[in-house]
C-alpha positions in Angstrom: 15.5 -22.6 8.4 16.1 -19.0 8.6 19.2 -17.9 6.8 21.5 -16.0 9.1 21.5 -13.0 6.8 17.7 -12.8 7.1 17.2 -12.4 10.8 14.5 -10.0 11.9 17.2 -7.7 13.4 19.1 -7.7 10.1 15.9 -7.0 8.1 14.9 -4.1 10.3 18.4 -2.7 10.0 18.2 -2.9 6.1 14.8 -1.1 6.3 16.1 1.7 8.4 14.3 0.8 11.6 16.7 3.0 13.6 14.9 6.1 12.2 12.3 6.2 15.0 12.3 9.9 15.9 9.7 12.2 14.3 11.1 14.4 11.6 10.0 17.2 9.4 9.8 16.5 5.7 12.3 18.6 3.8 9.7 19.0 1.0 7.5 22.0 1.2 8.1 22.5 4.9 7.7 25.9 6.5 8.4 27.3 9.9 5.4 28.2 12.0 2.0 27.0 13.1 -0.9 25.2 11.4 -2.9 25.8 8.3 -5.1 28.7 7.4 -8.7 28.8 6.2 -8.7 30.9 3.0 -11.2 31.1 0.2 -11.2 28.5 -2.6 -8.0 28.0 -4.5 -5.6 30.0 -2.6 -3.1 31.4 -0.4 -1.7 30.4 3.0 -0.4 27.1 4.3 -1.8 23.6 4.5 -0.4 21.5 7.1 -0.1 17.8 6.5 0.6 15.0 9.0 2.5 12.2 7.1 2.1 9.1 9.2 4.0 6.2 7.8 6.3 3.4 9.3 9.8 4.6 10.1 10.4 1.5 12.2 9.2 -2.2 12.5 8.4 -4.8 9.9 6.9 -2.2 7.4 9.7 0.4 7.6 10.7 -0.1 4.0 7.1 0.7 2.9 7.3 3.9 4.9 10.5 5.0 3.2 8.8 4.5 -0.2 5.7 6.4 0.9 7.8 9.4 2.2 9.8 9.3 -1.1 6.7 9.4 -3.2 5.2 12.3 -1.2 8.4 14.3 -1.4 8.8 13.7 -5.1 5.4 15.2 -5.9 6.2 18.2 -3.8 9.7 18.6 -5.2 8.2 18.4 -8.7 5.6 21.1 -7.8 7.6 23.7 -5.8 6.4 22.4 -2.5 2.9 23.8 -3.3 -0.7 22.6 -3.7 -1.8 25.3 -6.1 -1.4 28.6 -4.1 -0.9 26.8 -0.9 2.5 26.2 0.8 2.7 22.7 2.0 4.0 22.0 5.6 4.7 18.4 6.2 5.0 16.8 9.7 6.2 13.2 9.3 5.9 10.9 12.2 6.4 7.2 12.8 3.3 4.9 12.5 5.3 1.9 13.7 3.9 -1.5 13.0 0.8 -1.9 15.2 -2.2 0.3 16.3 -0.4 0.6 19.7 2.0 2.9 18.0 0.0 4.1 14.9 -3.1 5.4 16.7 -1.1 7.7 19.1 0.9 9.0 16.0 -2.3 10.1 14.3 -3.5 11.6 17.7 -0.4 13.6 18.0 -0.4 15.1 14.5 -4.1 16.2 15.0 -4.1 17.2 18.6 -0.5 18.4 19.2 0.7 19.5 15.7 -2.6 20.8 14.6 -2.5 19.5 11.0 -5.3 20.1 8.5 -4.9 16.7 6.7 -3.5 13.3 7.6 -1.9 11.2 4.9 -0.4 7.7 5.1 -1.2 4.6 7.3 0.0 1.2 6.3 -1.7 -0.9 9.0 -5.4 -1.6 8.5 -6.1 -2.0 12.2 -4.5 1.5 12.8 -6.7 3.1 10.2 -9.8 1.5 11.7 -8.7 2.6 15.1 -8.6 6.3 14.2 -11.9 6.5 12.5 -13.8 7.9 15.5 -11.0 10.5 16.1 -11.2 11.7 12.6 -14.9 12.0 12.7 -14.9 13.9 15.9 -12.2 16.3 14.8 -13.6 16.6 11.3 -10.2 16.0 9.9 -9.5 14.4 6.5 -7.4 11.3 6.2 -6.1 10.2 2.8 -5.1 6.6 3.3 -2.1 5.6 1.1 -1.9 2.0 1.9 -4.1 0.4 4.6 -6.7 -1.7 2.7 -9.4 -2.4 5.2 -12.7 -2.6 3.3 -14.7 -1.0 6.2 -12.8 2.3 5.8 -14.7 2.9 2.5 -17.6 0.5 2.9 -21.3 1.2 3.3 -20.9 2.7 6.8 -17.8 4.9 5.9 -17.2 8.2 7.5 -16.9 11.1 4.9 -13.5 12.0 6.4 -11.6 8.9 5.1 -10.6 8.6 1.5 -7.9 6.4 -0.1 -5.6 6.5 -3.0 -4.5 2.8 -2.5 -6.8 -0.2 -2.7 -8.9 -2.5 -0.6 -7.5 -5.8 0.6 -10.4 -7.7 -1.0 -10.1 -5.8 -4.3 -6.6 -7.0 -5.0 -7.1 -10.5 -3.8 -10.4 -11.0 -5.6 -8.8 -10.1 -8.8 -6.4 -13.0 -8.3 -9.2 -15.3 -7.2 -11.2 -14.6 -10.3 -8.2 -15.0 -12.6 -7.1 -18.4 -11.1 -10.7 -19.7 -11.3 -11.3 -18.6 -14.9 -7.9 -19.8 -16.1 -8.3 -23.1 -14.6 -4.6 -23.3 -13.9 -5.0 -24.0 -10.2 -8.1 -25.9 -9.2 -7.1 -26.4 -5.6 -5.4 -23.5 -3.7 -4.1 -23.2 -0.2 -4.5 -19.7 1.3 -2.1 -18.2 3.8 -1.7 -14.7 5.4 -0.6 -13.0 8.7 -3.2 -13.2 11.5 -4.4 -9.6 11.6 -7.1 -7.5 9.9 -5.5 -7.2 6.5 -4.7 -10.9 6.3 -8.2 -11.9 7.2 -9.7 -9.7 4.6 -7.3 -10.9 1.8 -8.1 -14.5 2.5 -11.9 -13.7 2.6 -11.7 -11.6 -0.6 -9.7 -14.3 -2.5 -11.8 -17.2 -1.3 -15.1 -15.5 -2.2 -14.0 -14.8 -5.8 -12.1 -18.1 -6.3 -14.9 -20.3 -5.1 -17.5 -18.3 -7.0 -15.6 -19.2 -10.1 -15.6 -22.9 -9.2 -12.2 -23.2 -7.4 -11.6 -25.3 -4.3 -9.8 -24.2 -1.2 -7.4 -26.9 -0.2 -6.6 -25.3 3.2 -6.0 -22.1 5.0 -3.5 -20.8 7.6 -2.8 -17.6 9.5 0.7 -16.8 10.8 1.4 -14.9 13.9 2.0 -11.3 12.6 5.4 -9.7 13.0 6.8 -12.6 15.0 7.0 -15.5 12.5 10.6 -16.1 11.3 10.3 -19.9 10.6 7.5 -20.8 8.2 8.5 -24.5 8.0 5.5 -25.9 9.9 3.1 -23.9 7.6 5.0 -25.0 4.5 4.7 -28.7 5.6 0.9 -28.2 5.9 0.8 -26.7 2.4 2.8 -29.6 1.0 0.4 -32.2 2.6 -2.7 -30.4 1.6 -2.9 -31.6 -2.0 -3.0 -28.0 -3.2 -2.0 -27.3 -6.8 -1.1 -23.7 -6.0 -0.6 -21.4 -2.9 -2.1 -17.9 -2.6 -0.6 -15.7 0.0 -0.5 -12.2 1.4 2.8 -11.0 3.0 4.5 -7.6 2.8 7.8 -6.0 3.9 10.2 -8.2 5.9 7.7 -11.1 6.1 7.4 -11.2 2.3 11.2 -11.7 2.0 11.3 -14.5 4.5 8.3 -16.3 3.3 9.3 -16.3 -0.4 12.8 -17.4 0.3 11.7 -20.2 2.6 9.0 -21.3 0.2 11.7 -21.8 -2.4 14.2 -23.4 0.0 11.6 -25.9 1.2 11.2 -27.0 -2.4 7.6 -26.0 -3.0 8.3 -23.6 -5.9 8.8 -26.4 -8.5 5.6 -28.3 -7.6 3.1 -25.9 -6.0 3.3 -22.4 -7.8 3.1 -19.3 -5.6 0.6 -16.5 -6.2 -0.2 -13.5 -4.1 -1.5 -10.0 -3.6 1.2 -7.9 -5.3 2.8 -6.6 -2.0 4.4 -10.0 -1.9 7.0 -8.9 -4.5 6.7 -5.2 -4.3 9.3 -2.5 -3.7 12.7 -3.2 -2.2 11.6 -6.7 -1.0 12.0 -8.1 -4.5 15.7 -7.6 -4.7 16.1 -9.1 -1.2 14.1 -12.2 -2.3 16.4 -12.7 -5.2 16.0 -15.8 -7.5 13.5 -17.3 -5.1 11.0 -14.9 -6.4 11.3 -15.8 -10.1 8.0 -16.8 -11.6 5.9 -15.7 -8.7 2.7 -14.2 -10.0 0.7 -11.4 -8.2 -2.1 -9.0 -8.8 -1.8 -5.3 -8.1 -2.8 -1.9 -9.5 0.8 -0.8 -10.3 4.2 -1.9 -11.4 7.0 0.3 -12.5 6.9 -1.6 -15.8 3.7 0.0 -16.9 4.0 1.7 -20.3 2.3 5.0 -20.2 3.7 8.6 -20.2 2.9 9.5 -16.7 4.6 6.4 -15.4 7.7 6.8 -17.6 8.3 10.3 -16.2 7.6 9.2 -12.7 10.0 6.2 -12.9 12.7 8.4 -14.4 12.4 11.1 -11.7 12.1 8.7 -8.8 15.1 6.5 -10.0 17.2 9.6 -10.6 16.5 10.6 -7.0 16.9 7.3 -5.2 18.9 4.9 -7.5 16.0 2.4 -7.6 12.5 2.4 -9.3 9.4 3.4 -7.4 7.0 0.9 -5.7 3.2 0.9 -5.4 3.7 2.4 -1.9 5.5 5.4 -3.4 2.9 5.7 -6.2 -0.1 5.7 -3.8 1.4 8.5 -1.7 2.5 10.4 -4.8 -1.2 10.2 -5.9 -2.4 11.4 -2.5 -0.5 14.6 -3.1 -1.9 14.8 -6.6 -5.6 14.5 -5.6 -5.1 17.0 -2.7 -3.7 19.4 -5.1 -6.7 19.0 -7.3 -9.1 19.2 -4.4 -7.6 22.4 -3.0 -8.2 24.1 -6.3 -11.9 24.2 -5.5 -12.1 23.6 -1.7 -13.8 26.4 0.2 -11.8 25.8 3.4 -9.3 23.3 4.9 -11.7 21.5 7.3 -12.6 17.9 6.5 -16.1 18.6 5.2 -14.8 21.1 2.6 -11.9 18.9 1.5 -14.1 15.8 1.3 -16.6 17.6 -0.9 -13.8 18.9 -3.2 -12.3 15.3 -3.5 -15.7 14.0 -4.6 -15.6 16.4 -7.6 -12.2 15.8 -9.1 -13.3 13.2 -11.5 -10.9 11.0 -13.4 -7.2 11.2 -12.2 -5.8 11.0 -15.7 -2.1 11.7 -15.0 -1.4 8.9 -12.4 1.6 6.6 -13.0 -0.8 3.6 -12.4 -3.1 4.8 -15.3 -6.4 6.6 -15.2 -8.5 6.0 -12.1 -11.4 7.6 -10.2 -12.9 7.6 -6.8 -15.8 5.2 -6.4 -17.1 5.4 -2.8 -14.1 7.2 -1.6 -11.7 4.5 -2.9 -10.1 4.0 -6.3 -11.8 2.2 -9.2 -8.6 1.2 -11.0 -7.1 -1.3 -13.4 -5.6 -4.4 -11.8 -2.6 -6.0 -13.4 -1.4 -9.7 -13.3 2.3 -9.5 -12.9 5.1 -12.0 -13.2 8.5 -11.8 -11.6 11.1 -11.9 -14.4 14.8 -11.4 -14.7 15.3 -8.3 -16.9 19.0 -8.1 -17.7 20.0 -9.0 -14.2 17.4 -7.0 -12.4 14.1 -8.6 -11.1 10.9 -6.9 -12.2 7.2 -7.4 -11.9 6.4 -7.7 -15.6 2.9 -7.0 -16.9 1.4 -10.4 -17.9 -2.2 -9.2 -18.3 -4.4 -6.2 -17.7 -7.4 -7.5 -15.8 -9.4 -4.3 -16.3 -10.9 -1.7 -14.1 -12.2 -3.0 -10.7 -13.9 -1.4 -7.7 -14.1 -2.4 -4.0 -16.0 -5.7 -3.9 -19.4 -5.5 -2.3 
């Protein structure tokens, strides 16, 4: 059923998969060695390893993350306070087999002070021991594995993104309380993030009285024909489908869901990554009416987001995504932390991050760290056509939410 224009090779080409060689970010980069260890607030260079996908199924996310990072630095003279920022950007790829060595490289070979990025949850989990042993700080700007900031967390991993269960549970609670979908089929890729999303959604949805009509996990990164899974959904008796897909997989799944004829009879809901960023335009009319939960949309009406959207769109000809926002906010919190950090080692930076309080100038709206991960407002969003452009319109503010226990 795959449309010839939506082959895996074509999608990866659209997302810039050829950009596989490590590059130096143009923003705030300097020539020379690693960071220094000055007194609080000032002077010297802080060296950051930006590890994001430049190839593979999540290459489009990596592009947005790089752009968000660069935009913050461009807007602030390439500086965190009095520190010059040197960025070493390397390709995470799409699996731990490429992502873990990328983190090892920036720490052991490039000698960075801080690591920023990581899309894949399994990659983030796979570098925990390395970060603890090296006492290097990682600011996760996407990967949502709950364990990273759970009860047994290391002090060296913080996130400016979300947890998988946090976003999914918000939708589970909403659907259960609204009563609009009493029986839901849950589907996600068969890897760490997909498992946590289904578990988070199921726990919240069933706690509110909902019934799971069925569940499926698709082979990650290799599934191009979802027809067998769509047939299962159709036969399940479900009144709605909840899913988690992102990047190239999100395009294919949403289009095939509509082509299979399910959109009119079994509404599609998901974690917000389903319709986030450049995938939405690729999904086209097939995405209309899809509802998702997420902590950001470029449609948010607040002064920080208005300025952010204007600057980002002027630079790139398209509005920012959650992935760009999360990485923009990583630069923002590091800037705040370096105003008080006594040194650039992980212990000093972690202590400083813990004291920054409410981030009141984020495009997503005010948020704060709660257990090294954001407590933030989650929004119910609906894909609408706004004058010929598809947008994730804000349908309801579901309020501030922390990482589920």
